C-alpha positions in Angstrom: -67.1 133.6 376.1 -65.5 134.7 372.8 -63.1 131.8 373.0 -65.9 129.3 373.5 -67.6 130.5 370.4 -64.5 130.3 368.3 -62.6 127.3 369.7 -63.8 124.8 367.1 -63.3 127.1 364.1 -60.9 125.7 361.6 -57.3 127.2 361.6 -55.2 126.9 358.5 -51.4 127.5 358.3 -49.5 127.6 355.0 -45.7 127.6 355.1 -44.0 128.9 352.0 -40.4 129.1 350.9 -38.9 131.2 348.1 -37.2 129.1 345.4 -35.6 131.1 342.6 -38.6 132.7 340.8 -41.1 130.3 342.4 -42.6 129.6 345.8 -42.6 126.1 347.2 -44.9 124.8 349.9 -43.0 123.9 353.1 -46.0 122.7 355.0 -49.7 122.8 355.1 -51.4 122.4 358.5 -55.1 122.2 359.4 -56.3 122.5 362.9 -58.7 124.4 365.2 -58.4 127.6 367.2 -58.6 125.6 370.4 -55.8 123.2 369.3 -53.5 125.9 368.1 -54.0 127.9 371.3 -53.1 124.8 373.4 -50.0 124.0 371.3 -48.6 127.5 371.4 -49.4 127.7 375.1 -47.5 124.5 375.7 -44.5 125.9 373.7 -44.3 129.0 375.9 -44.7 126.9 379.1 -41.7 124.7 377.9 -39.6 127.8 377.3 -40.4 129.5 380.6 -37.2 130.3 382.6 -35.8 133.1 384.8 -34.8 136.1 382.7 -31.4 137.8 382.8 -33.0 141.2 382.7 -36.5 142.4 383.4 -36.9 144.0 379.9 -36.3 140.7 378.1 -39.2 139.2 376.1 -41.4 136.9 378.2 -42.9 135.4 375.0 -40.0 135.4 372.5 -41.0 134.8 368.8 -39.5 132.0 366.7 -37.2 134.6 365.0 -35.7 135.6 368.3 -35.1 132.0 369.3 -33.8 130.5 366.1 -31.4 133.4 365.7 -29.6 132.2 368.8 -28.6 129.0 366.8 -27.0 131.0 364.0 -23.3 132.0 363.6 -23.0 135.6 364.8 -26.7 135.7 365.2 -27.2 136.6 361.6 -30.4 135.7 359.7 -28.4 134.5 356.6 -26.7 131.9 358.8 -30.0 130.4 360.1 -30.6 126.9 358.9 -33.8 126.9 356.9 -34.4 123.2 357.6 -34.0 123.8 361.3 -36.3 126.8 361.3 -39.0 124.8 359.4 -38.7 121.8 361.7 -38.9 124.0 364.7 -42.1 125.7 363.5 -43.6 122.3 362.7 -42.9 121.0 366.2 -44.6 124.0 367.8 -47.7 123.6 365.7 -48.0 119.9 366.1 -46.9 119.6 369.7 -44.3 117.0 368.7 -40.7 116.9 370.0 -38.4 119.8 369.0 -35.8 118.8 366.4 -32.5 117.6 368.0 -30.8 120.2 365.8 -32.0 122.9 368.1 -30.1 121.4 371.0 -27.0 120.7 368.9 -26.9 124.2 367.3 -27.5 126.0 370.6 -24.7 124.1 372.4 -22.3 124.8 369.5 -23.0 128.5 369.8 -22.5 128.4 373.6 -19.1 126.7 373.2 -18.1 129.0 370.4 -19.1 132.3 372.1 -18.8 131.3 375.8 -22.2 132.8 376.3 -25.4 131.4 377.9 -28.1 134.0 377.7 -31.8 133.9 378.5 -33.0 132.7 375.1 -30.4 130.0 374.7 -31.2 128.7 378.2 -34.9 128.8 377.4 -34.3 126.8 374.2 -32.4 124.1 376.0 -34.9 123.9 378.8 -37.8 123.6 376.3 -36.0 120.8 374.4 -35.2 118.8 377.5 -38.6 119.2 379.1 -40.5 118.2 376.0 -38.3 115.2 375.3 -38.8 114.0 378.8 -42.5 114.3 378.4 -42.4 112.1 375.3 -40.0 109.5 376.9 -41.5 109.4 380.4 -45.1 110.6 379.8 -44.5 113.5 382.2 -42.4 116.7 382.2 -39.3 117.1 384.3 -40.5 119.9 386.6 -37.1 119.8 388.4 -35.7 121.5 385.3 -37.8 124.5 386.0 -37.6 128.2 385.8 -35.0 128.8 388.4 -32.4 127.1 390.6 -33.2 123.7 392.1 -30.7 122.8 394.7 -32.2 119.3 395.1 -31.7 118.2 391.5 -29.3 115.2 391.4 -28.7 115.0 387.7 -24.9 115.0 387.3 -24.9 117.4 384.4 -27.0 119.9 386.4 -24.8 119.7 389.5 -21.6 120.1 387.4 -23.0 123.2 385.7 -23.9 124.6 389.1 -20.4 123.8 390.4 -18.8 125.5 387.4 -20.7 128.7 388.0 -19.6 128.7 391.7 -16.0 128.1 390.8 -16.2 131.0 388.3 -17.6 133.2 391.0 -14.8 132.3 393.4 -12.3 133.4 390.7 -14.1 136.7 390.1 -14.2 137.4 393.9 -10.4 136.7 394.2 -9.4 138.4 391.0 -11.9 141.2 390.3 -11.6 142.7 386.8 -9.8 139.8 385.3 -9.8 139.9 381.5 -10.6 136.1 381.2 -12.2 133.6 383.5 -12.3 129.9 383.8 -15.4 130.0 381.6 -13.4 131.4 378.7 -10.7 128.7 379.0 -12.5 125.6 380.3 -16.3 125.8 379.7 -16.2 123.5 376.6 -14.1 120.8 378.2 -15.8 121.0 381.6 -19.2 120.5 379.9 -18.0 117.5 377.7 -15.1 115.8 379.6 -15.6 116.7 383.3 -13.2 114.2 384.8 -10.2 115.8 383.0 -11.1 119.4 384.0 -12.9 119.5 387.4 -10.1 118.2 389.7 -7.8 120.9 388.3 -10.5 123.6 388.7 -11.2 122.5 392.3 -7.5 122.8 393.2 -7.4 126.2 391.6 -10.5 127.3 393.5 -8.7 126.7 396.9 -6.3 129.5 396.0 -9.2 131.8 395.0 -11.1 130.9 398.2 -8.1 131.9 400.4 -7.8 135.3 398.6 -11.5 136.1 398.6 -13.5 138.1 401.1 -16.4 135.6 400.7 -14.2 132.5 400.5 -15.9 130.6 403.3 -19.3 131.1 401.8 -18.1 129.8 398.4 -16.4 126.9 400.0 -19.6 125.8 401.7 -21.5 126.1 398.3 -18.9 123.9 396.7 -19.2 121.4 399.5 -23.0 121.3 399.2 -22.9 120.7 395.4 -20.2 118.0 395.3 -21.2 116.0 398.4 -23.2 113.5 396.4 -20.9 113.3 393.4 -18.9 110.0 393.8 -16.7 110.7 390.8 -16.6 113.0 387.8 -17.8 111.3 384.6 -15.4 111.0 381.7 -18.0 112.2 379.2 -21.4 114.0 379.2 -23.9 113.2 376.5 -25.5 116.0 374.4 -28.5 116.1 376.6 -26.4 116.2 379.8 -24.4 119.0 378.2 -27.6 120.9 377.8 -28.5 120.2 381.4 -25.0 121.4 382.4 -25.7 124.7 380.7 -29.0 125.0 382.6 -27.3 124.3 385.9 -24.7 126.9 385.1 -27.4 129.4 384.1 -29.6 128.8 387.1 -26.8 128.9 389.6 -25.3 132.1 388.1 -28.7 133.8 388.2 -29.1 132.8 391.9 -25.6 134.1 392.8 -25.9 137.5 391.1 -29.5 137.9 392.4 -28.1 137.7 395.9 -25.3 140.1 395.0 -27.9 142.6 393.8 -29.8 142.3 397.0 -26.7 143.0 399.1 -25.8 146.0 397.0 -29.3 147.5 397.4 
């Protein structure tokens, strides 16, 4: 009832930026309570993805998200232009800036780390872009693993996660994994890297206690892949990261259940 009374009330947002001894206006946005509520709700729906840990934020703020695009996660390294464009896209419901995807992928390659917030950013970008291009959202790139997704980037990301798991099972406690050495090239030039990784995986499977299970997982993922593509586009690299993230979550969720 309270919302019904307030939904048509005007909502004003002023964005300011410090400039030497002055303040400059970054943006001025006029809307309604109803519209702002819908736009912010859409933003969080786009971000929704399985968390790494239960205590992670379900509704992360702009600060938490945009920090993931900055070198060393430091506020002074955040691009002010990217932060402003990101905020504007949330309030207007328009596409997220492409710089969000580019900067997030750069951080993943530099740090070899795909965490919950980075996966959420990539997923949000891809889902929203798909809605604008196809007039509908890609529900297949959802919150958790989709074993039926046929996108080549997604399948290769899943495959990379399984190959990494095979190595960890065979060589527990290893200081480096295939992710540390090959993630960047696997997500950009798969045809060069994956044949080599699959050969290496056979040695890991033979040494591993769970080798047969991993072998079946690999077989299921690659059965519809006719050949490894020479290159993946930026968007496909983002979907690769999501496939890797989803598959890894699924693998370690099963491990936790076995331990319990």
